[in-house]
Backbone bond lengths (Angstrom), bond angles and torsions (degrees), N, CA, C in turn:
res aa  C-N    CA-C-N  psi(-1)  N-CA   C-N-CA  omega(-1)  CA-C   N-CA-C  phi
1 X - - - 1.429 - - 1.573 107.50 -
2 X 1.218 115.39 72.46 1.567 121.42 179.60 1.405 110.02 -56.74
3 X 1.346 120.07 131.70 1.405 125.04 176.36 1.525 120.85 83.19
4 X 1.368 111.00 -4.08 1.531 119.37 177.40 1.551 105.92 -90.06
5 X 1.315 107.92 138.17 1.547 112.45 -177.16 1.562 108.07 -74.85
6 X 1.275 116.89 140.54 1.484 121.46 -174.95 1.576 110.04 -110.22
7 X 1.307 108.94 136.67 1.462 118.90 -178.71 1.480 107.72 -117.35
8 X 1.250 118.47 132.88 1.415 124.78 169.55 1.452 111.84 -90.05
9 X 1.377 116.46 121.41 1.545 116.82 -174.38 1.588 103.18 -113.39
10 X 1.340 114.02 123.97 1.427 120.42 -178.14 1.553 110.33 -116.46
11 X 1.360 116.62 102.63 1.461 120.51 -177.13 1.451 109.16 -146.82
12 X 1.279 120.32 127.95 1.444 126.76 178.34 1.514 120.03 -75.97
13 X 1.401 120.15 -18.44 1.434 125.19 -177.65 1.527 100.34 -91.34
14 X 1.336 116.38 117.34 1.489 120.01 -175.20 1.523 112.51 -59.56
15 X 1.331 120.66 -44.76 1.464 124.89 -178.79 1.574 109.36 -55.13
16 X 1.375 114.00 -47.27 1.460 118.61 -179.04 1.540 109.79 -68.06
17 X 1.336 119.62 -39.95 1.348 125.36 -178.86 1.536 110.37 -58.47
18 X 1.384 115.96 -46.13 1.422 123.36 -178.25 1.554 107.77 -69.02
19 X 1.371 119.12 -40.40 1.369 120.65 177.79 1.576 115.32 -65.29
20 X 1.290 119.06 -38.20 1.466 120.57 176.82 1.488 109.52 -69.80
21 X 1.376 119.63 -37.01 1.403 122.77 -178.54 1.546 108.51 -62.61
22 X 1.322 118.19 -45.01 1.388 125.97 178.63 1.531 111.38 -65.39
23 X 1.259 118.20 -45.40 1.443 121.57 179.38 1.522 112.06 -61.32
24 X 1.325 113.56 -41.77 1.444 118.18 -176.16 1.605 109.44 -73.41
25 X 1.208 117.35 -32.13 1.445 119.87 177.17 1.535 111.39 -75.58
26 X 1.285 115.59 -37.07 1.441 119.94 175.05 1.495 113.96 -62.20
27 X 1.366 113.32 -29.89 1.442 118.05 -178.28 1.520 109.04 -82.89
28 X 1.353 120.49 -6.68 1.404 125.21 173.41 1.508 115.20 102.84
29 X 1.372 118.28 7.99 1.393 121.28 171.81 1.485 111.62 -90.47
30 X 1.301 122.97 171.59 1.392 130.83 171.89 1.603 105.85 -101.61
31 X 1.348 114.94 144.83 1.472 113.48 178.69 1.463 110.75 -133.95
32 X 1.305 111.44 153.77 1.457 118.98 171.61 1.578 104.98 -127.01
33 X 1.291 116.29 120.31 1.466 117.32 -168.64 1.552 106.77 -117.17
34 X 1.339 113.22 131.78 1.493 121.42 -176.21 1.551 106.74 -135.13
35 X 1.363 116.23 144.01 1.468 121.04 -177.62 1.531 120.15 -88.04
36 X 1.268 116.93 -1.60 1.474 119.27 176.90 1.541 115.08 -156.74
37 X 1.327 111.54 173.92 1.429 117.37 -172.53 1.530 111.32 -70.76
38 X 1.246 117.58 -39.96 1.535 117.86 175.66 1.468 110.87 -56.04
39 X 1.172 120.03 -48.53 1.483 123.45 178.30 1.515 116.73 -65.49
40 X 1.380 116.38 -30.50 1.377 126.41 170.79 1.503 115.28 -57.63
41 X 1.396 111.67 -52.33 1.512 120.32 -176.88 1.543 106.23 -70.30
42 X 1.358 120.84 -34.62 1.476 123.10 173.94 1.462 112.94 -62.45
43 X 1.405 117.71 -45.97 1.404 119.41 179.35 1.552 114.13 -68.85
44 X 1.294 118.46 -30.60 1.435 120.38 173.44 1.521 111.70 -67.49
45 X 1.352 117.34 -45.25 1.332 122.33 176.86 1.587 114.15 -59.66
46 X 1.335 118.61 -44.69 1.435 124.37 174.90 1.501 116.11 -70.41
47 X 1.325 117.39 -20.35 1.492 119.68 -170.18 1.574 107.50 -120.90
48 X 1.377 119.51 24.71 1.384 118.89 -177.16 1.505 117.19 -48.44
49 X 1.240 114.58 129.15 1.522 115.45 -179.58 1.551 112.29 87.54
50 X 1.338 116.06 -9.75 1.541 115.94 -175.25 1.505 106.25 -110.04
51 X 1.332 121.95 -11.44 1.487 120.42 175.51 1.553 107.46 -101.79
52 X 1.305 115.32 129.67 1.415 122.05 -175.84 1.593 118.69 -107.02
53 X 1.303 109.49 -5.09 1.508 121.83 176.76 1.424 110.59 -160.68
54 X 1.309 118.36 142.29 1.459 127.67 168.05 1.556 112.24 -107.50
55 X 1.278 116.51 119.93 1.524 120.83 169.58 1.438 108.77 -101.61
56 X 1.352 121.40 109.83 1.423 127.73 -158.78 1.571 111.05 -123.19
57 X 1.376 113.83 118.88 1.509 116.58 172.75 1.558 103.02 -79.97
58 X 1.361 114.33 156.32 1.540 118.92 176.58 1.511 111.39 -96.68
59 X 1.297 119.64 -41.89 1.531 120.75 -173.19 1.466 106.61 -90.20
60 X 1.392 116.40 102.41 1.442 125.30 176.67 1.514 109.95 -141.09
61 X 1.355 117.93 150.27 1.413 118.13 178.23 1.512 111.45 -74.48
62 X 1.304 115.48 162.37 1.587 115.37 -177.20 1.551 107.16 76.76
63 X 1.286 111.04 -120.80 1.545 120.22 -177.87 1.493 103.21 -88.45
64 X 1.385 115.93 122.93 1.504 114.18 179.18 1.458 109.57 -86.31
65 X 1.328 112.73 -177.62 1.441 121.57 179.28 1.440 118.80 -63.34
66 X 1.361 116.76 -34.90 1.451 120.34 173.42 1.565 115.17 -65.24
67 X 1.283 113.31 -39.57 1.495 116.92 167.94 1.413 121.08 -61.55
68 X 1.360 114.75 -39.57 1.427 123.60 168.62 1.412 114.92 -56.42
69 X 1.378 115.83 -51.44 1.470 124.91 -178.79 1.530 106.89 -59.94
70 X 1.362 117.56 -47.30 1.438 123.21 178.60 1.491 111.69 -57.45
71 X 1.334 119.17 -45.79 1.389 123.92 178.82 1.457 114.49 -61.44
72 X 1.361 117.57 -48.27 1.437 124.61 176.03 1.463 114.35 -51.30
73 X 1.365 110.49 -57.31 1.481 117.70 -169.14 1.445 116.84 -77.67
74 X 1.357 115.42 -15.68 1.484 123.04 171.57 1.481 114.60 -94.66
75 X 1.289 117.78 -1.70 1.543 123.44 178.79 1.562 112.17 -139.14
76 X 1.410 113.64 45.91 1.437 119.59 -175.61 1.545 109.60 -60.79
77 X 1.233 119.51 -27.13 1.526 122.38 175.48 1.491 110.11 -60.35
78 X 1.312 117.56 -41.99 1.443 125.47 -177.50 1.592 113.11 -77.70
79 X 1.278 113.89 -44.11 1.528 121.20 -168.91 1.597 108.44 -104.50
80 X 1.248 122.92 -21.95 1.442 123.98 178.70 1.493 114.09 97.20
81 X 1.255 112.26 173.51 1.411 121.02 -174.05 1.567 108.91 -106.91
82 X 1.328 118.09 116.00 1.492 124.55 -179.80 1.456 109.27 -160.14
83 X 1.357 117.72 150.92 1.491 120.94 177.70 1.518 106.35 -67.27
84 X 1.406 110.62 143.41 1.415 117.81 175.14 1.606 109.78 -119.83
85 X 1.299 115.30 113.00 1.406 123.83 -177.48 1.580 110.30 -100.99
86 X 1.327 112.98 117.81 1.431 121.66 -178.44 1.460 106.24 -80.12
87 X 1.385 117.13 133.12 1.484 124.20 179.64 1.578 105.04 -133.36
88 X 1.354 115.96 103.67 1.338 120.85 -175.18 1.466 115.20 -152.34
89 X 1.329 120.52 176.38 1.509 119.78 175.24 1.503 109.57 -107.83
90 X 1.312 118.46 3.69 1.464 121.94 174.31 1.575 112.41 -71.94
91 X 1.317 115.10 121.64 1.453 117.15 -179.53 1.547 114.03 -114.34
92 X 1.254 117.52 11.28 1.458 122.03 177.93 1.536 111.65 -61.17
93 X 1.386 115.27 123.81 1.424 119.84 179.67 1.506 114.32 -54.55
94 X 1.351 115.18 -38.85 1.501 117.27 177.74 1.543 116.13 -65.41
95 X 1.315 113.75 -34.27 1.532 116.89 177.34 1.540 107.40 -74.18
96 X 1.257 121.04 -40.75 1.563 124.09 -179.92 1.548 103.10 -58.83
97 X 1.301 117.68 -54.37 1.424 120.80 -179.21 1.504 111.66 -54.25
98 X 1.232 118.97 -46.86 1.453 124.37 -176.15 1.571 111.17 -64.49
99 X 1.412 117.77 -37.09 1.410 117.60 178.05 1.494 112.00 -65.78
100 X 1.433 119.46 -38.40 1.297 121.38 -179.51 1.596 111.35 -70.07
101 X 1.320 115.31 -38.21 1.472 119.39 173.81 1.426 113.53 -58.69
102 X 1.404 119.97 -35.08 1.402 124.60 -179.07 1.580 112.13 -80.31
103 X 1.333 117.02 -8.92 1.431 120.86 177.15 1.492 119.91 113.91
104 X 1.385 115.88 11.53 1.469 118.56 179.86 1.591 107.39 -64.91
105 X 1.339 114.76 148.15 1.502 118.39 -179.75 1.497 108.89 -91.90
106 X 1.307 121.51 -26.10 1.480 126.59 -169.94 1.562 105.89 -155.97
107 X 1.323 109.10 155.88 1.532 115.41 178.12 1.554 105.69 -138.86
108 X 1.307 116.60 111.08 1.418 124.94 176.78 1.487 116.01 -110.60
109 X 1.296 117.28 136.30 1.499 123.05 176.30 1.541 105.31 -96.42
110 X 1.379 110.44 124.80 1.551 117.12 -178.57 1.549 113.29 -54.52
111 X 1.240 115.35 -44.47 1.473 119.27 -175.37 1.538 114.99 -71.74
112 X 1.331 116.31 -15.58 1.313 121.20 179.94 1.641 111.41 -96.46
113 X 1.290 113.37 -2.98 1.453 117.39 -168.76 1.504 113.12 -111.56
114 X 1.362 116.42 139.45 1.463 119.30 168.84 1.611 110.47 -112.01
115 X 1.313 111.39 -178.96 1.516 116.97 -177.61 1.505 108.74 -53.75
116 X 1.366 117.20 -53.21 1.486 121.21 -175.40 1.554 112.82 -58.04
117 X 1.272 113.30 -40.88 1.527 121.35 -177.55 1.547 110.04 -62.98
118 X 1.417 111.77 -44.63 1.508 112.54 177.36 1.537 114.35 -69.78
119 X 1.354 116.72 -37.27 1.449 115.39 173.78 1.438 113.97 -60.81
120 X 1.311 116.49 -44.10 1.511 120.39 -179.25 1.518 111.13 -60.62
121 X 1.367 115.90 -34.66 1.432 118.06 -173.50 1.563 106.01 -76.50
122 X 1.382 118.53 -35.26 1.381 118.21 175.11 1.486 113.12 -65.48
123 X 1.374 119.59 -45.38 1.332 124.29 175.70 1.467 116.56 -53.19
124 X 1.332 118.82 -33.30 1.432 124.50 178.71 1.612 110.20 -55.62
125 X 1.342 113.43 -37.85 1.434 118.40 -177.08 1.538 114.55 -93.60
126 X 1.371 112.23 -29.46 1.487 114.88 -175.09 1.440 116.82 -114.37
127 X 1.395 117.67 0.15 1.454 118.98 -168.73 1.461 110.32 64.86
128 X 1.295 114.32 -176.17 1.449 125.63 175.31 1.444 110.75 -52.18
129 X 1.325 123.20 154.15 1.413 125.19 169.27 1.485 111.40 -65.78
130 X 1.324 125.00 150.86 1.403 126.55 179.45 1.524 110.19 -87.28
């Protein structure tokens, strides 16, 4: 899909991962979906310059979303510059604050979000799909 903006989706729950991938592609974007933080960093490394936004869950086994966020924002030369949108059910003020301090662009709570809300948030950073 040449010219289509690509979103890396990082979500450990398979049903949600599949839903987000479908939603993103229905909205006209390309997606690369991975189930954990290790694969997210690997995908960013292998696709440097080709991923234009990361949609990142926080609670994952192995390397969690905060560690992924920290790795990306402290190694922009390796992983690239792109907005990172947190998509989680964690509502702790300290966690929200920490994600922004680490460089997150946005923080969305899954249970508060519908299809249109997610698409609008993505479009804020990517514009309409090509």
